[in-house]
C-alpha positions in Angstrom: 98.2 105.4 72.6 97.7 102.0 70.8 100.9 100.1 71.3 101.9 97.2 68.9 101.3 93.8 70.4 104.9 92.8 70.0 108.0 95.0 70.5 111.7 94.2 70.5 114.2 96.2 72.6 117.5 96.2 70.7 121.1 97.3 71.5 124.5 96.8 69.8 128.1 97.2 70.7 130.6 98.1 68.0 134.3 98.3 67.2 134.2 102.1 67.1 131.9 105.1 66.9 131.7 105.7 63.1 130.2 103.3 60.6 131.7 105.4 57.8 135.2 104.4 59.0 134.4 100.8 58.5 133.6 100.0 62.1 131.5 96.8 62.7 129.0 95.4 65.1 130.5 92.9 67.6 127.4 92.3 69.8 123.7 92.5 69.4 121.0 91.9 72.1 117.3 91.7 71.4 114.6 91.4 74.1 110.9 90.6 73.4 108.0 92.5 75.0 104.5 91.4 74.3 101.5 93.5 75.6 104.0 95.4 77.7 105.4 92.3 79.4 108.9 91.1 79.1 108.6 87.5 77.8 112.1 86.2 78.4 112.4 85.4 74.7 115.8 87.0 73.9 118.2 86.9 70.9 121.9 87.5 71.6 125.0 87.2 69.5 128.7 88.1 69.6 130.4 88.6 66.2 133.9 88.4 64.8 134.3 91.9 63.2 137.4 90.9 61.2 139.1 94.1 62.2 140.7 95.8 65.2 138.6 97.3 68.0 139.3 100.9 69.0 140.8 101.3 72.5 138.0 103.8 73.4 135.3 101.4 72.4 136.9 98.5 74.2 137.1 100.6 77.4 133.3 101.0 77.2 132.2 97.4 76.6 135.3 95.4 77.6 135.2 93.2 74.5 138.5 92.4 72.9 139.2 90.9 69.4 140.7 87.8 71.0 137.3 87.1 72.6 135.6 87.2 69.2 137.9 85.2 66.9 135.8 82.1 67.2 132.4 83.9 66.9 130.3 83.9 63.7 130.3 86.8 61.2 127.3 89.0 61.2 126.2 87.7 57.8 125.8 84.2 59.3 123.1 85.4 61.7 121.5 88.2 59.6 118.5 86.2 58.6 117.8 84.9 62.1 118.0 88.5 63.5 115.6 89.8 60.8 113.2 87.0 61.4 113.2 87.8 65.1 112.3 91.5 64.6 110.0 91.0 61.6 106.8 93.1 61.7 107.6 94.2 65.3 108.2 97.7 66.6 111.9 97.8 67.5 112.8 100.1 70.3 116.4 101.5 70.3 118.1 104.3 72.3 119.7 106.7 69.8 118.4 104.6 66.9 120.4 106.4 64.2 123.6 105.0 65.6 122.5 101.3 65.8 120.4 101.4 62.6 123.4 102.9 60.7 125.6 100.0 61.7 122.8 97.5 61.1 122.2 98.8 57.6 125.9 98.5 56.8 126.1 94.9 58.1 122.9 94.0 56.2 124.3 95.5 53.0 127.4 93.3 53.3 125.1 90.3 53.8 123.0 91.2 50.7 119.9 92.1 52.7 117.6 95.1 52.5 117.9 98.0 55.1 116.8 97.4 58.6 113.7 99.6 58.5 112.2 97.5 55.6 111.7 94.7 58.1 110.2 96.5 61.1 109.2 99.8 62.6 111.7 101.7 64.8 111.0 103.8 67.8 113.9 105.9 69.2 113.7 106.3 73.0 116.2 109.1 72.9 113.8 111.2 70.8 111.0 110.2 73.1 113.0 111.1 76.2 113.9 114.5 74.8 110.2 115.2 74.2 109.3 114.2 77.8 112.4 115.8 79.5 113.5 118.8 77.3 116.8 120.3 78.4 117.8 117.4 80.6 120.4 114.6 80.2 118.7 111.7 78.5 121.4 109.0 78.3 120.4 105.5 79.3 122.2 106.0 82.7 120.4 109.3 83.3 117.0 107.8 82.5 117.7 104.9 84.9 118.4 107.4 87.6 115.3 109.5 86.7 112.9 106.5 86.8 114.5 104.7 89.8 115.9 101.8 87.8 119.0 100.2 89.3 122.0 99.9 87.0 124.5 99.3 89.8 125.3 95.9 88.3 126.4 97.6 85.0 130.1 98.0 85.2 130.6 97.9 81.4 128.2 98.3 78.5 126.7 95.1 77.0 124.1 94.8 74.3 121.8 92.4 76.2 122.3 94.1 79.5 121.6 97.5 78.0 118.5 96.1 76.2 117.2 94.9 79.6 117.7 98.3 81.2 116.2 100.1 78.2 113.1 97.8 78.4 112.6 98.9 82.0 113.1 102.6 81.1 110.8 102.4 78.1 108.0 100.8 80.1 108.4 103.4 82.9 108.4 106.3 80.4 105.2 105.1 78.7 103.2 103.6 81.6 100.9 106.7 81.8 97.6 106.8 83.6 94.1 106.6 82.0 92.5 109.3 84.2 93.0 111.5 87.2 89.3 111.7 87.9 89.5 109.3 90.8 91.8 111.7 92.6 90.1 114.9 91.7 86.4 114.2 92.0 84.0 112.5 94.3 82.6 109.2 93.0 79.4 109.6 91.1 76.2 108.9 92.9 73.5 106.7 91.5 70.7 108.6 89.8 73.0 111.4 88.7 74.4 112.1 85.2 73.2 109.4 82.9 71.0 107.8 85.5 73.1 104.6 85.7 74.2 103.3 89.1 77.9 103.3 89.7 78.9 101.7 93.0 82.0 103.0 94.7 84.4 101.4 95.0 83.7 99.3 91.9 82.5 95.8 92.6 85.5 93.4 92.7 88.2 96.1 93.1 90.8 94.8 95.4 92.3 97.5 97.7 95.7 96.6 99.1 97.4 98.7 101.7 101.1 99.3 101.1 103.6 98.2 103.7 105.6 100.9 105.6 108.7 100.3 103.5 106.6 100.6 100.3 105.2 103.9 101.5 108.7 105.3 102.2 109.9 104.1 98.7 106.8 105.7 97.1 107.4 109.0 98.9 111.1 109.0 97.8 110.0 108.5 94.2 107.5 111.3 94.4 110.1 113.6 95.9 112.5 112.8 93.1 109.9 113.6 90.5 109.3 117.0 92.3 113.0 117.7 92.2 113.1 116.9 88.4 110.1 119.1 87.8 111.5 122.0 89.9 108.1 122.8 91.3 105.4 121.5 93.6 103.5 118.4 92.4 99.8 118.4 91.7 99.1 115.7 94.3 100.8 117.8 97.1 98.8 120.9 96.2 95.6 118.9 96.3 
């Protein structure tokens, strides 16, 4: 899979669940990934929504209207946000929710819809393809991929974007080939006649520490439990 060079992990917090009821964005967090590496180049805003925040929403993110009265309106930061995501692939968990709110805010600011500025990848759709029939919330995916979210007492846009970045990179890390595990290394003079030294020249082989071996075994056992069947590496 050819990944775009630049990706943005994005999350929002809102005054409520339904954009059609006039709910607004109160926080946005954007995290940059270049060549599958988190760069530390982030964009983060709190916004004054100019309306009350639902009690249920406040219980999730802990943000009150009093905390936001001196913050800018979304329209004041709209162009900076669009410049940050321009031409990138923007990765969002449950993208229809966030993009719906973004489109409503952009319309108020007199800007075109969000998808006209960037491409959008929905990690909820991706997770459902990889793990059909399982829970695929961000918390569930953190558990599945061994990503600690113990520090997450409340939802926050930038904190959730950081967790989603780790989840996305774990979901898409893949492996080029299993040939090393399944076949003996080719001998010189066989196949195409070229010499292929084994191990490859310059390949550094690092032995894991005992605690790393235990952590790796725990990860594999968790994958076996999720798959509800024996793993290929154990059968081999």
